[in-house]
N, C-alpha and C positions, 0 to 999 in steps of 0.2 A: 287841436285836440282838446277834448273835454277833460276837465280836471275832476269832475265828480262822476263816478261810474255808478250805475244802479247796482244794488245788492242782489246777488244770486245765491244758489245753494253751495257753491264752492267757497264762499266767504264764511260759511257757517262751520267748516271743518276745523277741528282743533289741531294745531301743529304737533308733530311727533317729537319725542324726546331727542332724537338725533343720535342715540348711542348705537343704533343699528349699523351705522356706517363708519363708526370709529375703528381705527386700526387696533388689532389685538395687542395687548401688552406682552412683554417678554415672559412674565409669570404665567399668563394664560396659555401661551404657546408651549411652555415647559410642561404644564399640567396636562395639556392635550397630548403631548408626546408620551408622557408617563402612562396615560390612560391607554393609548394605542399599544404601547410596549407591553403593558400588563396583560391586555386582552390577547395579544399574539403569543406571549409566553404561556398563558393558560391553555390556549388551543394547541400549541406545539407540545407542551407537556402531556396533555391528554392524549394526543395522537401517539406519542412515544410510549406512554403507559399502555395504551390499547394494543399497539403493535407488539410490545414485549409480552403482554398478557396472552394474546391470542396466537402468536406465531413462534414464541420461543420454545415450545415443546417439540417442534419439528426440526430443530437445528441439527446440522450434520457436521461432524468434525472432519474438515476437508483434509487435514494433515494425515489422517489415518486411512485414507483411501488410495488405492493405486489408480493407474490410468483407466482401467476398465470399470471403475466404480465399486469394486469389491474391497473389503478391508485388506490392507497390506499385512501380510503375515510376517514379513521380515523387517523388524524395526531397525536393524543395523543399517540398512540402505537408505534410511530417511535422511541421514546427514547430508548437508549441502556439500557438493563435490565440485571442484574446479579442475579443468584440464588445461594445462599450458603446453604449448609446442615450443620446446627448447632447441629444436633442430632447424626450424625455418622452412619446413616442407609445407607447401600449400595444402590445406584441408586435413592435415594429420590430426590436429586437436579435435576438429569436428567429427572426423571418422571415429576416433576413440570415444568421444562423448556419446555418439549415437549407439555405439556398441555397448557402452555402460548403461545407457537409458533402456536399451532393449533387455538388459539383465536386471532392471528394476532400480538402478541407482538414480539419485536425485542430482543430476548434473545441472548446475546453474550458469556456468561460464565455460566456454571453449574458445581460447584465443592464443596468440603468440605470447611468449614470455615478455613481461613488461620491460621497457627500455631496450629491447632488442638484444638482450643477453643470450648467450648460448649455454646449453646444459651439457655437462660431460657424460652423464648417465641418467637413466630414468629413475626417479625417486618419488616415493609417496610420502608426502608430508602431512602429519596430523598435528593439531595444536593442543592436544591433551593426551595423557596416558590412558584415559578412559576410552579412547577410540581405537585401542589396539585390536579389539575383536573385529571392528568394522574394517580396519586396514587389512587384517588377515583375510577377511571375506573378499575384499577388493583384490588382493593378490591372487586369490583363487579364480577370480573372474577376469583379471587383466593379464596376469603372467607373474613370474617370480622376479620381483624387484624389491629393492631395499625400502624399509620403512624408517622414517626419522621423525622425532618429535621436535617441532619448531614453531615458534610464534611469528615467523617471517610472513606468513600469509594469513589473511583474514578468515577465510572459510575453514570449517572444521577439517576437511580433507582436501588436499591439493595435490594433483599429479603433475609433475614436470617431466615431459617426455624428452628423452635424450636419444643419441644416435643408436643406442643398443635396443630400442623398442622395436619389436617385431610383431 
C-alpha cells in the first residue's frame, strides 16, 4: 500500500465542530419541555376561551327540564327520590319507581332494603323539615303513608315499602 496519497477535493473540506451530534444536556431537555408545555397551554386556553365565548350563550339548564324537554312546572318533584322494597317482593320497588316517574318524580334508585332487613310498614323518610311539602305531594301520588324526618338515608326523600303498601 502506498503511504502517500494524492490530494483531492475531499482533503480541502474543513472539519465540522462536532456539536451537532452531541447528546442534549438535562437543562436543554428541561427548557424544551417548558417550551412545548407553554405552547400547549396557550393553545388549550385559547380553545377554552373561544368555546366559552361563542357557545356559552346557548346553554340550557338541564335540571329545569322534564322528560319531554319542556320546563318542569313542579319544582317539588325535582328532589332525588329512592324507593326501597322492605317486603322482599320481586319487582315491587321497580314498579313503584316507574309509577312515580310517570307522575314526574325524580327517582334515582329502586332496590331492596340494604342488608336484607324487613320493614314493618310503608314510611316516607325525608332528611329535612324543608321537604314537608314534597313529602305531602308524594303522599298524594303514592298513597296515605306516614312521613318521618330522618338522616338515616342519604337521598332527600326515601320511600321504604312495607307489607301495607297497596
